[in-house]
N, C-alpha and C positions, 0 to 999 in steps of 0.2 A: 645522467648517461639521455643523450638524446637518442632517441630512435629515430630510423630511417622508415617512410612511410613500408606498411607490409605491401601495400599491391603498387608494384614497380611499373612506372612508364615502358614502354617499349624501347628506348634511348637509353644510351650508355655515354655519359660525358663525362669525357677525357681531357685530364691537363696535358698537351704534349709540351713541354720541356727542352730546348736547344735553342744556342746560342749564334744558329746558324738561321737568319730567315729563310733562305732560299731552300734550306732544306725541308723547314716546318709548313711552308705552302705546298711543297709536293707531296710529300708526306700525308698529307690535309686529304687532298685533291683523292688521291691516289684510295687512301682505308675508307672517306666517305662513299669513295664508287663501288668498293668491296664489299660495302655494308652499308644497309641504312639505318641500321640502329646504331652507328657510332658517330657520337654532335663532337667534333675537336676544336677543342678550345687550345691555338699556339700562344707559347707564353717567352721571351727572348731572353728575359731575366730572370734566372733564378734564386734571386733572394726577394720575391714579390711571392712565390708560389705559397710560403706560409700565411700570407694574408688573404690570399685567392679562395684558400682552403677552408677558410673560416662560413664562408658564404651556404657550405653542405652541401651545395648541390654537383662535387666532382665526386666520381665514383674509382677513377683509378686515374691513375699518376703515370705517364711515360715520359722518362728522363734520358740522355745525353749523360755519358758521365765526364770526358774532357770540355771541360767548359769555365768560363770566367763571370762573377770572383771565386765562386764554391763550385765545384765538381758534382758529380754524379753521386757520390758516394757520402760526401757534407749534405747534401740535397736531404739524401735521404734519413739519415740520420736525426735533421732537424723535422722532419716531416714525422717519424718514426715517436716521438714525443708527446706532440700530440692526438697523432694519429695511427695509434698502433695496428690497426688490423685495417687499414686503407687499401688494396693494390697499387702495389708499385713496382714497374716495370722499368730494369733498365736496360736500355737500347743504343748499344754506342760499339763503335769499330774496333775501342781498346777489348778485343778480347781473350785476356791473357788468362791464366790458372787463378792468380794472385787477385786481379779484380775481381773475379768471382766471387772467391774465398771471400774476400773481404764480403762485398754486396750480401752473401747468405749470411755471416754474423751479424753484418749491420740490416737485416731483416726484411730483405728483399722478397718482392713476393715471385719474379722470373726474369731473365735473363735471356737477351736477343740479340745478336750480332746483326750488325748495319754490311747489308749490301746493297748492290745498285739493281737488283734482280725481283719481278714481282713476287717470288715465294718467297721474300724476305718479310714483305708487306702482307703475306697471306700469315704469315707463320705469326708475326705479332698480330696483326686483326683476331686470329685464334686463342693467342695467350689472354688479350685483351678482357674477350668474352668469356673464357675458361673462369679466369681469372675473379673474373665483376658475377658472374655468376657464383661462383662458388661464396663471396663475399656476403650475398642475398641468401645466400641459405642460411648460413654462419651467422650471419645477422636475424632472419625471423626466429630461427633456431633460441638466439639468445636474448629472442623479445619474448616469445613464448616461454620460455622458460621462468625468466624473470616472472613475466603475468604469473605463472602457473606459484612461481617460491609466493609472491606477494600476498597471492588469492587464500593459499594455505596458513599464509602467519597470519592474516590481519581479518579474516572471514570473520564473525562475529560466530558463526555455527561450526557445529560437528561435520567435518566435510573426511572421505577417505576413498579410497582406491585398495578394491581387492583383485587378487589374482583366481584365478580358475579353480582354485581349493579352496577360496574363500579366509586366505592368509591376509592380511593387510601389509599393502605396496606404499600406502601414503597416507599419512593421516594430519589434518588441521590442528593447529595448535589451543584452539576454543574448546576447554573444558578437560584438556587435557594436561597434564602435569610435564611430562615426556615420550613428547611422538614415537622419536626413534626406539623406547622400549614397545610398541606393538609391534611394531615391524616384522613381519615373519609370520605373526600370528593371528588366529582364529580369533573370535568373538568368546569361544567356547572354551579357550586357553586363557583369556585376559581376564573375562568376570564370570569366570565357573557358576549357574545357577540357575534356573529355569529359563531365565528370559535370554540370557545368552543361547541359548540352545532353541531357543524361538527366532532369534535372529539369524544365527546360523542356519537353520533350516530354511527360513526368505531367500537367504543370501544363495544358497545352493537351487533353491526355486526360481531364482529370476537368472541366475549361470544355467541351467540345465537346459530350461523353456523358451530362455528370451522374453517372455513374458513380465513389462517392468511392476515394481511396486508404486504406484501415488498416493502420497501421504495416508500412511497411517497412523496412527493414534496407538501408543502401546507407552502402559504403563511400568516405566522403570524403576523400581526397589530396589535398595541392597543394603542391608542394614549394616555391614563392615566393610561397605568401597568408600574410596573416598568422594567421588565423583558424584555418587546417586546414592543418597545416604541421609539419614534423619539428621542428622550433623551440618552437614552441605545443606540441605533445606530451613535448618535453625539459622545456619549464617546468612541466606541470602533470598528467603523469600519473606514474605508479611503473611504470616499465617491467622486471616481475618476469622475463616473457619475452623481450623484444625486445632481440636482443644487434646488431644493425646495422638500418641506415636500409632495406636492402631489406624487411626484414620490419615495418620502423614501418607502422601503420594504425590510423585515426580511423574510429568505427562511428554513424549516428546512426540515429535509427527515427524515422520519417516517416510524418504522416498529413496529408489534404490533403482539405475537402468543399466543394462547389458553393456559392456564399455567390450568394443570390438578392434578386431586388425583391421588392416587395410582389403585382407580377404574377404570381409564380415562375417569373421569367425569369432564368435564369443571369445574373451580369453581374461573375464572377471567382470566386474560391474566398479559402478560411480555411486556413490550414495554421500547425502546430507539428511542430516536431524536437527529439527529445534526443535529448541528446549520449551514447551507449550503448559509449561506446572501452572506459570500464574492464568492464564488462561482460564487452563482446566480448574484450579481454584474457585474461579469468579463465578463461573457455570456453575459449579457446585453450591458455591453461596447464593447463587440466584434463585439455583431450582431450591435450595431447603427456605428462602424468603417467600419464594412463591406458593409454596407447601404451607408455610404458617397462613401466610395471607388468605389462600383459599380457605381454607381451616375457620380463621378469623369470621371470615365472609358469611360461610356457611352459618357460623355460631351467631354473627350479629342478626342475618336473615331469619335466623328462628326465634331470635330473642325479640325481635320487633313484631311477630305476630301475636303473642302473651301477650301484650300490653293494649295491642289494637283490638285484640277482640275486647279485651275490655272495655276501651273508650265507645267500641261500637254498642258495644250491647246496655252502656249508660244511656248513649244517643239515644235507645231505640222509647226506652224506659224515660225520658224525657218529654219523647214525643208523646209517651200516655199521659202524661200531666198536663198539656198543651202548650208547653213551651217554642217559643219561638222559631218556625220553621224554617225561616229562611236563613235563620243563624245554623239549625241544624244541618240543613244541606252543604252548609258551608263546611263545617265542619266533616260532613259524610264524604263530600270530594276531597279534601285533606285527607280523611283517612284511606280513599279508594289509590289516591295518587301514594299515600306511604306503602299500601299491598305492593302497590303495582314494583315499586321501586324495587320491597324487600324479595318478591320475584325475580326480578332483575340480578340482586346479587347470590339469589342461593347460584340462580342458573347457572349465573358466572363463574361460581365456587365450583359447582358441579362441572363444569365444561368450558371453563377458561372464556377469552373474549367469544359473545355471541351476536352476529349478524343481526342488524337492527330486520323487523318486518312490520316492509312499507304497508302502507295500503291507504286509499281514500281517504284523507279527513279535512272536515269544514276549516277552515284556518281560524273562521270568525268564532265557533263553539270553541277550538281551541285556546284562543285569544282571553277569551271569555272566564273558562273555566281556570286558566291559570291567575285571571285578576281577582276571581271569587276567592281565591285562597289567600289573599294577602290582607294584612287590614289597613283598608286607604282610604278610612272615613273624609280625608283632606284633599288624598289624589284624585283628578282625574282622568278617566281612559275616553280617546277617542280613534274609534275605529272604522275605517274606509273599506272599499268594498272587495274585499279579498277571497281572492279562489281556495279551491281548493285540492290539497297538495297531494304526494303520494309521499308519507311517512311512518314512521312506529310513531305512534300514537303516543306512547310512556316516553319514548326521548323529544318529539318532538316539545310535550308538554315540560321537558327539563330547561328544554332550551329557552320556550319562553320565559321559563318561569323565573330564571336566572338573568335576563336580561331585564325585566320584571323588576327583581331584586335591586340590579345594578344603578336604575335609575332612580328608584326610592333611597337607596343609600349615599348617593350620588349628590342626588337634588334636592333633598328632604321628601316631607312626607306629604305636602301640597303640590309634587311632582305632576304637571302633566302629562302622558304617555299618548305617541299619537301611533297607531300601527296601520299603513295602507298597502298597497300595492306598489310597486318597481314601476318606471316610467312604462318599462322596456316590455312589462308584465313575467319577467323569469323570474320573479319570488318578492318579497314581501319584504318589508324595514319597519324598525321600531325605534323610536326616536322620544328626544326627551328635551323638556326646559329649562336643564340643568346648568351648571358650569362650563361642560363641555371639556373636553379632552385636548391638550395642546397640541397640534401638530406634531413636533419630535417625538411626543408619548406615544403614539398609534401603533408606532411596527409592537411596541411590547407589551400594550395593554393583554392579549392574549398569553401569555408566558403566565406558566404556575407560580401563584406568590405575588402577582402582578396588585398593588391596589393603593388607592388616596385616602379610600375609608377607615373613620378610628376604628372599627370593630368590624374590618373587611378581612375575608380569609383568604384571597387571590386565587380563589378556585373559580368561581362563578365564570365568568369570560372562559377560561381554560377550557369548564365544562360547555360550553357556548360552541367552540370551537372544536372541538373532540366529536359532537353529538354534527355538527356538520358534517366534517369529514367523513364520519361511519358512514353519512349517508348519500358521503358526493358531492354536497355543498360548499359554497364558499362563503364569507361573511369580510366583509370591509369595516370599516368604522371612518366617519365623516362627520360633517358640520351640519345640525339639524337647523333647518331654517329658522327656529326661537334661539338660536346660538348653542342650545346643548349640543349633544352625544345623539349621534345618529349609526345605528345598525344595519347594514342592508347585506342579505341572507337571499343569495341566488341558487336557486333551486333549477 
């Protein structure tokens, strides 16, 4: 069905059919003088009317009865075949009861007898406007009714309308086998149990107070029901987190608002319920995984400290034997880094994500410490005039350490790493003389798992970007002067 516009214009386009052209001219002049709302389209040949109506802009047909080659009744029957609801007014001098009776049987909207006085045209104008106003109202109601029917039949969520006693007036088809069976019943009658008592109490609260309920999460479970049941869950959801019936659950997100009449009085409520079981199951799964991860991190942090203490004790013993202090210093720096990381793991396990604690850090010293922790006999480090930056020392060390690791992994053990200030003074860069990264691949280098090294984990550069983000910095990858890779860190 092609619906008319919901917002009609003020003008009413009328197709006036009469084989007397002179009369049509007079009628048009009189009617348009009487009413600015009428737009009269004269037609002298009734056989072209049905084609003209296909254009869809005509809201009323006014037709003479006695004309050729077909009369007004024949035209009415033709029009009614394709336009059963279009207002059609027979305007004729033939006012016999027989013609009127036939016109009514054929579906005429109204009947006006012709005469030469102005009162006749005033009557015709009034009948046209009343007929069109009625048709517009009927069309609008039919449109709104069809739209409402479509919504309740097709919307993939549970929608319902209830009266002032909480009884269902209408219910959508989603999740319900027979919506009609619910009409006239409350939730308490449909779904006996604690959950139904709660929903009925919510209904009465909305109806009595006028306060809506928006996005209320409800756990809905009924071991014997068809819609909210264990069997329903088995059939409709992939349960990666629920292993037994005691932990099965189904969740809904419900909103209810008052339904008011034209006077503003509350006569019921309108509600919609979304099935959010999958989302809740995922959240529950995520919570359990997070708990396990936090426990794991706490255990790792604890377990690292014991062998670390043993290693530190052995370093102390080696110093007493006169071992190479420089080597032992490097080992102790590594121990310090491991201890700091263990502290971070423990803190994360206890409190979740912990914001960095920035302090002034000499960037040159941070680079030297990170470099000293690598086995770099053949590699070369070149450090420019680096600034002091506000950073969390442990996290800054992780960033630099991973950039050095990346250079050694991809450029080889004889790599030359250059660290210097950015030209605009907003940060620093770390560059190498290795093979570089193709421009087409640079966008994805910070993604977890990305690596071109044979034994790479794909975590190093992801950690670099994470540390930078936590500090509010940005990292960009370009080509170094030596043709290798350069990372610009803007702080």
